[in-house]
Structure formats: structure tokens, C-alpha cells
ZAMIGU-540424 format. One line per field, with one value per residue (C-alpha): x, y, z; residue number from 0. Coordinates in nm, 4 decimals, decimal comma, padded with zeros to 6 digits. Layout:
! residues N
X = [X / ...]
Y = [Y / ...]
Z = [Z / ...]
nr = [NUM / ...]
END
This chain:
! residues 199
X = [00,8796 / 00,8601 / 00,6105 / 00,5486 / 00,3549 / 00,2116 / 00,1803 / 00,4532 / 00,5565 / 00,2145 / 00,1002 / -00,0603 / 00,2039 / 00,4914 / 00,3186 / 00,2836 / 00,6457 / 00,7695 / 00,5848 / 00,6813 / 01,0459 / 01,0670 / 01,0063 / 01,3158 / 01,2973 / 01,0800 / 01,2034 / 01,0214 / 00,9613 / 00,7809 / 00,6402 / 00,5328 / 00,5687 / 00,8091 / 01,0581 / 01,2771 / 01,2180 / 01,4064 / 01,1755 / 01,1967 / 01,2050 / 01,5425 / 01,5645 / 01,3011 / 01,3892 / 01,2118 / 01,1243 / 00,9681 / 00,7942 / 00,4677 / 00,2906 / 00,4390 / 00,7859 / 00,9077 / 01,0617 / 00,7182 / 00,5523 / 00,8182 / 00,7961 / 00,4179 / 00,4353 / 00,7104 / 00,5867 / 00,4081 / 00,1919 / 00,1064 / -00,0550 / -00,2474 / -00,2321 / -00,2832 / -00,5591 / -00,6814 / -00,9494 / -01,0379 / -01,0452 / -00,8350 / -00,9342 / -00,6724 / -00,3986 / -00,5780 / -00,6486 / -00,9779 / -01,1088 / -01,1048 / -00,7336 / -00,6201 / -00,8169 / -00,9909 / -00,7329 / -00,4237 / -00,5998 / -00,7127 / -00,3595 / -00,2208 / -00,4847 / -00,4239 / -00,0505 / -00,1226 / -00,3966 / -00,1860 / 00,0195 / -00,0541 / 00,0232 / -00,2226 / -00,3393 / -00,4509 / -00,6690 / -00,7220 / -01,0847 / -01,3087 / -01,5694 / -01,7949 / -01,7926 / -02,0201 / -02,2622 / -02,0243 / -01,7695 / -02,0185 / -01,8238 / -01,5105 / -01,6920 / -01,8553 / -01,5118 / -01,3819 / -01,6829 / -01,6599 / -01,2903 / -01,3653 / -01,5996 / -01,3537 / -01,0705 / -01,2832 / -01,3689 / -00,9981 / -00,8559 / -01,1379 / -01,0365 / -00,6765 / -00,7765 / -00,8298 / -01,0241 / -00,9790 / -01,2379 / -01,0732 / -01,2111 / -00,9904 / -00,6289 / -00,4530 / -00,1068 / 00,0852 / 00,2863 / -00,0207 / -00,1809 / -00,4847 / -00,5971 / -00,4502 / -00,6727 / -00,9818 / -00,9103 / -00,8666 / -01,2002 / -01,3881 / -01,2588 / -01,4442 / -01,7867 / -01,9529 / -02,2388 / -01,9797 / -01,8327 / -01,9072 / -01,6326 / -01,4023 / -01,0976 / -00,7782 / -00,4204 / -00,1768 / 00,0330 / -00,2749 / -00,3774 / -00,0280 / -00,0451 / -00,3707 / -00,1960 / 00,0940 / -00,1495 / -00,2854 / 00,0534 / 00,2627 / 00,0125 / -00,2575 / -00,5146 / -00,8438 / -00,8579 / -01,1727 / -01,1125 / -01,2071 / -01,5707 / -01,7511 / -01,9433]
Y = [01,2586 / 00,9913 / 01,0408 / 00,8048 / 00,9112 / 00,6219 / 00,7413 / 00,9952 / 01,0360 / 01,1527 / 01,5141 / 01,5256 / 01,3186 / 01,5214 / 01,8423 / 01,7182 / 01,6054 / 01,9405 / 02,1252 / 01,8882 / 01,8873 / 02,2537 / 02,1616 / 02,0548 / 01,7290 / 01,5339 / 01,1998 / 01,1647 / 00,8551 / 00,7956 / 00,4585 / 00,4088 / 00,1750 / 00,4186 / 00,5152 / 00,8202 / 01,0489 / 01,3408 / 01,5867 / 01,4053 / 01,6135 / 01,6608 / 01,5018 / 01,2362 / 00,8655 / 00,6990 / 00,3302 / 00,1529 / -00,1808 / -00,3001 / -00,3730 / -00,7228 / -00,5738 / -00,5906 / -00,2415 / -00,1008 / -00,2844 / -00,1801 / 00,1873 / 00,1893 / 00,0318 / 00,2575 / 00,5924 / 00,8357 / 00,9380 / 00,7580 / 00,9586 / 00,7694 / 00,9562 / 00,6487 / 00,6687 / 00,7268 / 00,9556 / 00,7405 / 00,3640 / 00,2135 / -00,1505 / -00,1976 / -00,1207 / -00,3137 / 00,0027 / -00,0025 / 00,1931 / -00,1307 / -00,2029 / 00,1607 / 00,3175 / 00,0604 / -00,2185 / -00,0009 / 00,1804 / -00,1464 / -00,2882 / 00,0174 / -00,0075 / -00,3792 / -00,3167 / -00,0317 / -00,2073 / -00,3233 / -00,0028 / 00,3349 / 00,5561 / 00,7604 / 00,7695 / 01,0566 / 00,9413 / 01,1763 / 01,1278 / 01,3557 / 01,6134 / 01,5700 / 01,4467 / 01,5046 / 01,2249 / 01,0810 / 01,0261 / 00,8582 / 00,5296 / 00,7186 / 00,8883 / 00,5611 / 00,3964 / 00,6797 / 00,6595 / 00,2829 / 00,3187 / 00,5800 / 00,3387 / 00,0527 / 00,2608 / 00,3690 / 00,0031 / -00,0821 / 00,2183 / 00,4086 / 00,7625 / 00,6977 / 00,7803 / 01,1374 / 01,1737 / 01,4837 / 01,5964 / 01,8165 / 01,8724 / 01,9127 / 01,9529 / 02,1563 / 02,2879 / 02,4426 / 02,1211 / 01,9597 / 02,2143 / 01,9949 / 02,0459 / 02,3925 / 02,5833 / 02,3887 / 02,4604 / 02,8326 / 02,8444 / 02,6471 / 02,8805 / 03,1691 / 02,9985 / 03,0080 / 02,7777 / 02,5009 / 02,5329 / 02,1650 / 02,0808 / 02,2505 / 02,3229 / 02,3744 / 02,4573 / 02,1773 / 02,3999 / 02,4966 / 02,1339 / 02,0424 / 02,3216 / 02,1735 / 01,8379 / 02,0101 / 02,1906 / 01,8546 / 01,6876 / 01,9750 / 02,1709 / 01,9133 / 02,1550 / 02,0701 / 02,1357 / 02,2618 / 01,9790 / 01,7285 / 01,8280 / 01,7315 / 02,0255]
Z = [01,1132 / 00,8445 / 00,5614 / 00,2710 / -00,0367 / -00,2349 / -00,5914 / -00,5262 / -00,8901 / -01,0104 / -01,0363 / -00,6912 / -00,5129 / -00,6560 / -00,5481 / -00,1916 / -00,1789 / -00,3133 / -00,0388 / 00,2429 / 00,1326 / 00,2347 / 00,5992 / 00,7949 / 00,9858 / 00,7458 / 00,6150 / 00,2830 / 00,0731 / -00,2548 / -00,3589 / -00,7195 / -01,0140 / -01,1811 / -00,9108 / -00,9512 / -01,2502 / -01,4006 / -01,2201 / -00,8862 / -00,5695 / -00,4025 / -00,0580 / -00,1297 / -00,1396 / -00,4322 / -00,4554 / -00,7502 / -00,7227 / -00,5719 / -00,2440 / -00,2491 / -00,1872 / 00,1718 / 00,1380 / 00,0571 / 00,3430 / 00,5933 / 00,4895 / 00,5130 / 00,8595 / 00,9941 / 00,8589 / 01,0878 / 00,7928 / 00,4702 / 00,1900 / -00,0777 / -00,4111 / -00,6278 / -00,8846 / -01,2363 / -01,3738 / -01,6751 / -01,6937 / -01,9733 / -02,0276 / -02,3011 / -02,0492 / -01,7750 / -01,5713 / -01,3855 / -01,0885 / -00,8916 / -00,9429 / -00,9550 / -00,6676 / -00,4485 / -00,4274 / -00,3644 / -00,0798 / 00,0756 / 00,0487 / 00,2270 / 00,5007 / 00,5510 / 00,5974 / 00,8416 / 01,0339 / 01,3288 / 01,3490 / 01,5103 / 01,2127 / 01,0072 / 00,6475 / 00,4254 / 00,1364 / -00,1577 / -00,2561 / -00,4639 / -00,3725 / -00,6731 / -01,0318 / -01,3314 / -01,4221 / -01,6830 / -01,4016 / -01,1681 / -01,1708 / -01,0661 / -00,7781 / -00,6728 / -00,6553 / -00,4375 / -00,2045 / -00,1752 / -00,0886 / 00,1790 / 00,3572 / 00,3271 / 00,4752 / 00,7707 / 00,8336 / 00,8357 / 01,0203 / 01,1909 / 01,2860 / 01,1804 / 00,8231 / 00,7076 / 00,3840 / 00,1701 / -00,0838 / -00,3452 / -00,6912 / -00,9925 / -00,8775 / -01,1426 / -01,2186 / -01,5083 / -01,5249 / -01,6816 / -01,9123 / -01,9838 / -01,6240 / -01,5731 / -01,8132 / -01,7110 / -01,3452 / -01,4098 / -01,5948 / -01,3280 / -01,0555 / -01,2189 / -01,2336 / -00,8877 / -00,9945 / -01,0475 / -00,6983 / -00,6254 / -00,8744 / -00,6206 / -00,8387 / -00,6421 / -00,7374 / -00,6738 / -00,4460 / -00,2422 / -00,2077 / -00,0875 / 00,1717 / 00,3052 / 00,3478 / 00,5224 / 00,7543 / 00,8705 / 00,9114 / 01,0443 / 01,2492 / 01,3346 / 01,1932 / 01,0291 / 00,6555 / 00,4864 / 00,2382 / 00,5085 / 00,4542 / 00,1353 / -00,0103]
nr = [0 / 1 / 2 / 3 / 4 / 5 / 6 / 7 / 8 / 9 / 10 / 11 / 12 / 13 / 14 / 15 / 16 / 17 / 18 / 19 / 20 / 21 / 22 / 23 / 24 / 25 / 26 / 27 / 28 / 29 / 30 / 31 / 32 / 33 / 34 / 35 / 36 / 37 / 38 / 39 / 40 / 41 / 42 / 43 / 44 / 45 / 46 / 47 / 48 / 49 / 50 / 51 / 52 / 53 / 54 / 55 / 56 / 57 / 58 / 59 / 60 / 61 / 62 / 63 / 64 / 65 / 66 / 67 / 68 / 69 / 70 / 71 / 72 / 73 / 74 / 75 / 76 / 77 / 78 / 79 / 80 / 81 / 82 / 83 / 84 / 85 / 86 / 87 / 88 / 89 / 90 / 91 / 92 / 93 / 94 / 95 / 96 / 97 / 98 / 99 / 100 / 101 / 102 / 103 / 104 / 105 / 106 / 107 / 108 / 109 / 110 / 111 / 112 / 113 / 114 / 115 / 116 / 117 / 118 / 119 / 120 / 121 / 122 / 123 / 124 / 125 / 126 / 127 / 128 / 129 / 130 / 131 / 132 / 133 / 134 / 135 / 136 / 137 / 138 / 139 / 140 / 141 / 142 / 143 / 144 / 145 / 146 / 147 / 148 / 149 / 150 / 151 / 152 / 153 / 154 / 155 / 156 / 157 / 158 / 159 / 160 / 161 / 162 / 163 / 164 / 165 / 166 / 167 / 168 / 169 / 170 / 171 / 172 / 173 / 174 / 175 / 176 / 177 / 178 / 179 / 180 / 181 / 182 / 183 / 184 / 185 / 186 / 187 / 188 / 189 / 190 / 191 / 192 / 193 / 194 / 195 / 196 / 197 / 198]
END
């Protein structure tokens, strides 16, 4: 089975690739602007570049599953990073490339966000609707909250605290390894994940 993770060098993408790399028979690819890094996952083929590259387009078309982990939490106008060009447009480019194929897409959305992240959540929700328009039931949307891991301490401690406060359950914190296992459950076992339902 061929699986391509777009945004495969980020925290979430790397976590998914680490988990999937433990399953024999998977042909794993990562697409990102950065390509291979020092902490890259063994057995994964890394490509840097952009959606304009034929290699990217061919991998997205030929993969059984494409996983979209591209995104930012905060906009950074000085660096030209907006929710539009970092969440919405990449997802729509992926869907447009996949449109005439029979493969499937997993889109990492968000369950909930505090009021000061309303623009972030709105971008995710807009993208969900756009992907369904492109791909129908070939897209699976996941609704995690904060995905945290020791590799990024700024999220790790916050995630551990949020886990202990039931009244903040809508924030739905989840360990990176647990999130990756939910993705694997969908791909490997064709099972429904609880993250497919927004709380």
C-alpha cells in the first residue's frame, strides 16, 4: 500500500510516519518544503518542493492514501504565512490532483478552538466543506484537539494539563502517538475512529 503524507516533516506528519513505518508492506512518502531532516523516519522517501512539481503530483495521484498534515496555528504576515495559503490552498491543491483518481484523503482538521483562534477554526471548517465538494466520501476528516508530544515541550505540558480538566474536553488533547494510531486504524483496519466525530 502506498501512502503519502503531505507535511510529513512537521510534528504531526512525522508522528504518523513513525507509526506507519512499523507496519510491513507500506510504501511511505513525505512531501514538504524541507525534505529529509536529521530526525527523518527510516524507510520513508522524502521529497522537498511544491505542488507544481511533477513528482509531487504523481505521488498524490498514485497513492492509495494521502494524508494532509499541512497547516499553521498562528498566522505570520511577516513571513507571508496565512490560514488561506497554509491550510485552505494546500488542501484544495491536493484534492484537485486527486479528483480524477480513486484514492482517499485524510484531512487533519480541528475539533474546537478558543475564541482567539476563531479564524483558525473557520479556515479548517471552510476547508472541510471544500474537500467534500471535491472528493465526496473519499475524504475522511479527523477532529483532534491539541496534538502534543515531548518532542515539542511547548505543547507537551499544555496537553498534559488539559487532559486533567474535564470541563475543557472540547479542546480534545491527544498524544501524538495516539493520534497516529487512530490514523493507522483507519488505513490498516478500515475501522471508524472516534476522531471522525466532532464533539
